[in-house]
KELUM-856472 format. One record per residue (C-alpha): residue in one letter; x, y, z; residue number from 1. Coordinates in pm, 1 decimal, decimal comma, padded with zeros to 6 digits. Each point is the difference from the previous one (the first is absolute). Example, Ala and Ser with C-alpha at 12.3 -4.5 7.8 and 13.67 -1.06 7.14 Angstrom:
// residues 2
+---------+----------+----------+----------+-----+
| residuo |        x |        y |        z | num |
+---------+----------+----------+----------+-----+
|       A |  01230,0 | -00450,0 |  00780,0 |   1 |
|       S |  00137,0 |  00344,0 | -00066,0 |   2 |
+---------+----------+----------+----------+-----+
***
This chain:
// residues 157
+---------+----------+----------+----------+-----+
| residuo |        x |        y |        z | num |
+---------+----------+----------+----------+-----+
|       M | -10551,8 | -00293,0 |  11896,4 |   1 |
|       L |  00158,4 | -00343,3 | -00044,8 |   2 |
|       N | -00338,8 | -00178,7 | -00000,8 |   3 |
|       R | -00127,9 |  00247,9 | -00255,1 |   4 |
|       A |  00309,0 | -00059,9 | -00215,6 |   5 |
|       A | -00053,8 | -00376,6 |  00023,8 |   6 |
|       R | -00359,4 |  00042,8 | -00115,6 |   7 |
|       L |  00119,4 |  00216,0 | -00287,9 |   8 |
|       V |  00245,8 | -00268,1 | -00107,5 |   9 |
|       A | -00283,1 | -00253,6 |  00000,1 |  10 |
|       R | -00214,7 |  00235,9 | -00206,8 |  11 |
|       S |  00286,7 |  00068,1 | -00240,0 |  12 |
|       R |  00004,0 | -00367,9 | -00096,2 |  13 |
|       R | -00348,5 |  00050,9 | -00137,2 |  14 |
|       A |  00086,9 |  00327,7 | -00172,6 |  15 |
|       S |  00035,9 | -00037,9 | -00373,4 |  16 |
|       T |  00215,5 |  00305,5 | -00061,3 |  17 |
|       T |  00308,1 |  00161,1 |  00143,2 |  18 |
|       G | -00196,3 |  00319,3 |  00058,1 |  19 |
|       A | -00243,5 | -00167,7 |  00240,6 |  20 |
|       T |  00280,6 | -00119,7 |  00225,1 |  21 |
|       S |  00183,4 |  00333,1 |  00003,4 |  22 |
|       Q | -00326,0 |  00185,7 |  00072,8 |  23 |
|       E | -00065,2 | -00228,2 |  00298,3 |  24 |
|       W |  00350,1 |  00065,5 |  00137,4 |  25 |
|       K | -00048,2 |  00373,0 | -00053,7 |  26 |
|       A | -00340,0 | -00001,7 |  00173,8 |  27 |
|       A |  00161,3 | -00167,0 |  00301,9 |  28 |
|       G |  00280,6 |  00257,4 |  00009,2 |  29 |
|       L |  00248,0 | -00258,9 | -00122,9 |  30 |
|       G |  00229,8 | -00017,6 | -00298,9 |  31 |
|       A |  00370,2 | -00037,7 | -00070,7 |  32 |
|       Q |  00190,4 |  00319,7 | -00072,7 |  33 |
|       W |  00308,2 |  00047,9 | -00215,2 |  34 |
|       A |  00322,0 | -00005,6 |  00200,2 |  35 |
|       P |  00234,0 |  00297,6 | -00043,9 |  36 |
|       P |  00249,7 | -00062,6 | -00285,4 |  37 |
|       E |  00297,1 | -00028,5 |  00236,0 |  38 |
|       T | -00160,6 | -00289,0 |  00194,8 |  39 |
|       T |  00187,9 | -00331,0 | -00010,9 |  40 |
|       L | -00092,6 | -00349,3 |  00113,4 |  41 |
|       N |  00241,4 | -00131,6 |  00263,7 |  42 |
|       E | -00172,7 | -00314,6 |  00125,6 |  43 |
|       I | -00245,9 | -00246,9 | -00147,8 |  44 |
|       V | -00242,1 | -00120,7 |  00266,7 |  45 |
|       F | -00231,1 | -00210,3 | -00217,4 |  46 |
|       V | -00060,4 | -00082,7 | -00365,2 |  47 |
|       Q | -00338,8 | -00047,3 | -00161,8 |  48 |
|       A | -00073,4 | -00121,5 | -00351,5 |  49 |
|       G | -00314,8 |  00004,7 | -00206,9 |  50 |
|       M | -00121,8 | -00088,3 | -00346,3 |  51 |
|       G | -00255,8 |  00191,5 | -00199,2 |  52 |
|       C | -00164,3 | -00070,9 | -00333,0 |  53 |
|       D | -00201,7 |  00212,2 | -00241,9 |  54 |
|       Q | -00173,4 | -00251,9 | -00226,4 |  55 |
|       H | -00088,5 |  00272,0 | -00247,8 |  56 |
|       G |  00330,0 |  00189,6 | -00006,1 |  57 |
|       T | -00172,5 |  00321,0 | -00105,1 |  58 |
|       A |  00148,6 |  00216,0 |  00278,6 |  59 |
|       G |  00362,6 | -00068,9 | -00082,6 |  60 |
|       A |  00147,4 | -00165,5 |  00306,2 |  61 |
|       S | -00139,0 |  00231,6 |  00270,7 |  62 |
|       K | -00298,9 | -00215,6 |  00086,9 |  63 |
|       A |  00211,3 | -00315,3 |  00033,7 |  64 |
|       A |  00264,6 |  00190,2 |  00200,4 |  65 |
|       T | -00250,1 |  00147,4 |  00246,4 |  66 |
|       R | -00163,2 | -00339,1 |  00044,3 |  67 |
|       A |  00342,0 | -00148,2 |  00079,6 |  68 |
|       C |  00057,9 |  00267,3 |  00266,0 |  69 |
|       R | -00343,3 | -00056,1 |  00151,1 |  70 |
|       Q |  00057,2 | -00375,4 |  00009,9 |  71 |
|       A |  00339,5 |  00047,0 |  00163,6 |  72 |
|       I | -00148,6 |  00186,6 |  00296,0 |  73 |
|       E | -00355,4 | -00124,7 |  00036,2 |  74 |
|       F |  00063,3 | -00304,9 |  00219,2 |  75 |
|       N |  00265,0 |  00151,9 |  00225,4 |  76 |
|       A | -00018,0 |  00152,5 |  00343,2 |  77 |
|       L |  00287,8 |  00194,9 |  00149,0 |  78 |
|       P | -00110,3 |  00051,6 |  00360,0 |  79 |
|       Y |  00350,7 |  00045,0 |  00140,4 |  80 |
|       M |  00112,5 |  00242,8 | -00272,6 |  81 |
|       E | -00153,6 |  00295,8 |  00182,7 |  82 |
|       T |  00191,4 | -00079,5 |  00320,6 |  83 |
|       L |  00322,6 | -00078,4 | -00185,5 |  84 |
|       L | -00001,3 |  00331,0 | -00184,6 |  85 |
|       R | -00100,9 |  00211,2 |  00299,9 |  86 |
|       D |  00270,0 | -00168,1 |  00213,7 |  87 |
|       R |  00252,7 |  00107,9 | -00263,5 |  88 |
|       G | -00115,7 |  00361,1 |  00019,2 |  89 |
|       Y | -00243,6 |  00014,1 | -00290,4 |  90 |
|       E | -00289,5 |  00195,0 |  00149,4 |  91 |
|       R | -00243,6 | -00079,4 | -00281,8 |  92 |
|       G |  00042,8 | -00377,0 |  00043,2 |  93 |
|       R | -00124,7 | -00176,5 | -00315,4 |  94 |
|       G | -00020,0 |  00337,9 | -00168,9 |  95 |
|       D |  00380,8 |  00011,8 |  00008,7 |  96 |
|       M |  00048,0 | -00353,8 | -00134,5 |  97 |
|       L |  00195,2 |  00008,2 | -00328,1 |  98 |
|       L | -00153,9 | -00187,5 | -00292,3 |  99 |
|       K |  00215,1 | -00119,2 | -00288,6 | 100 |
|       V | -00206,8 | -00133,9 | -00288,5 | 101 |
|       E |  00141,7 | -00177,5 | -00302,7 | 102 |
|       I | -00231,8 | -00096,2 | -00286,4 | 103 |
|       G |  00077,7 | -00232,2 | -00292,3 | 104 |
|       V | -00211,1 |  00042,1 | -00315,4 | 105 |
|       P |  00033,0 | -00095,4 | -00367,4 | 106 |
|       E |  00280,7 |  00203,2 | -00157,1 | 107 |
|       D | -00222,1 |  00204,8 | -00232,2 | 108 |
|       L | -00223,5 |  00101,9 |  00294,9 | 109 |
|       V |  00261,4 |  00131,9 |  00244,4 | 110 |
|       D | -00102,0 |  00361,8 | -00066,3 | 111 |
|       S | -00372,4 | -00077,4 |  00033,8 | 112 |
|       V |  00002,8 | -00052,3 |  00378,4 | 113 |
|       S | -00134,2 |  00289,1 |  00207,5 | 114 |
|       V |  00217,4 |  00036,3 |  00310,1 | 115 |
|       E | -00277,9 |  00211,7 |  00155,3 | 116 |
|       D | -00236,7 | -00296,8 | -00033,0 | 117 |
|       I |  00265,7 | -00218,5 |  00166,0 | 118 |
|       R |  00042,6 |  00247,5 |  00288,2 | 119 |
|       A | -00377,1 |  00011,9 |  00047,4 | 120 |
|       M | -00004,3 | -00374,6 |  00075,3 | 121 |
|       F |  00182,8 |  00045,6 |  00332,4 | 122 |
|       P | -00186,4 |  00124,0 |  00309,6 | 123 |
|       Y |  00303,0 |  00146,6 |  00175,4 | 124 |
|       G |  00372,1 |  00050,1 | -00026,1 | 125 |
|       R |  00241,4 |  00209,4 | -00200,3 | 126 |
|       M |  00056,8 | -00121,5 | -00355,4 | 127 |
|       L |  00344,0 | -00004,8 | -00150,0 | 128 |
|       P |  00000,2 |  00041,7 | -00380,1 | 129 |
|       V | -00187,0 | -00291,1 | -00159,2 | 130 |
|       E |  00221,7 | -00213,1 | -00224,7 | 131 |
|       V | -00177,6 | -00131,6 | -00308,2 | 132 |
|       R |  00207,7 | -00230,4 | -00217,8 | 133 |
|       A | -00031,6 | -00258,9 | -00271,6 | 134 |
|       G | -00078,8 | -00339,1 |  00145,3 | 135 |
|       G | -00371,9 | -00062,4 | -00023,7 | 136 |
|       L | -00198,9 | -00235,0 | -00217,0 | 137 |
|       D | -00258,4 |  00043,7 | -00269,1 | 138 |
|       F | -00195,0 | -00268,0 | -00182,4 | 139 |
|       Q | -00297,3 | -00050,3 | -00225,7 | 140 |
|       S | -00320,2 | -00015,6 |  00199,1 | 141 |
|       G | -00184,1 | -00179,1 | -00277,6 | 142 |
|       R | -00276,4 |  00256,6 | -00028,4 | 143 |
|       V | -00071,5 |  00361,8 | -00090,4 | 144 |
|       V | -00279,8 |  00168,9 |  00193,2 | 145 |
|       E | -00059,7 |  00326,0 | -00183,0 | 146 |
|       A | -00256,8 |  00112,2 |  00259,0 | 147 |
|       L |  00285,6 |  00005,2 |  00255,9 | 148 |
|       G |  00230,3 |  00197,1 | -00229,5 | 149 |
|       D |  00203,2 | -00291,4 | -00131,1 | 150 |
|       A |  00182,8 |  00066,0 | -00326,5 | 151 |
|       A |  00189,1 | -00329,8 |  00012,1 | 152 |
|       D |  00002,3 | -00321,4 |  00203,2 | 153 |
|       R |  00292,2 |  00112,9 |  00219,0 | 154 |
|       A |  00015,5 | -00070,6 |  00372,0 | 155 |
|       V |  00268,3 |  00161,8 |  00218,9 | 156 |
|       V |  00159,7 | -00140,8 |  00316,7 | 157 |
+---------+----------+----------+----------+-----+
***
C-alpha cells in the first residue's frame, strides 16, 4: 500500500484539480477522516509548511489553500511514523495520526476556503478542525483571462 500511495503522490503533482487528488486517494482506500470533536493534540512530532497560489483568484482561496497543503506533504516520507504510532498503541498506525492544519488567506476570503477540500488533500490521518484565518496575500496578476473565469486580475496566495 505504501508504494501505491507514493505513486499517487507523484501523480497528484500532475493533477490540476483538488478533485483528482482526492479521487486517487479514495480509489486507493486512503483519505484523512475527521477526528471526533473531543480529540486534542498533545504532542507535535513534525511541522510541514507549504505555499499555494491561484493566479486567477476565481475560486476564492480554496484552490490556493489546497495547493499549499499538497505542497506541504508532497516531498515528505514518514517511514517511521507507522512504527511510532503502533508502538504507542494506535492500531491504525498512520490512520490514527492527528493532523492540525492552519491556513492563512486574504482577510476577505477566509470564508471561501472549503475545509472538505483541505481534508481531501491528506492520504491518511485524523483531521482536527481546520483553522482558516486572515494572513494570506493577494496581488494584481496583470491580466484577465475571461476564458478561465477571471473577472479581475487578482491572484491569491
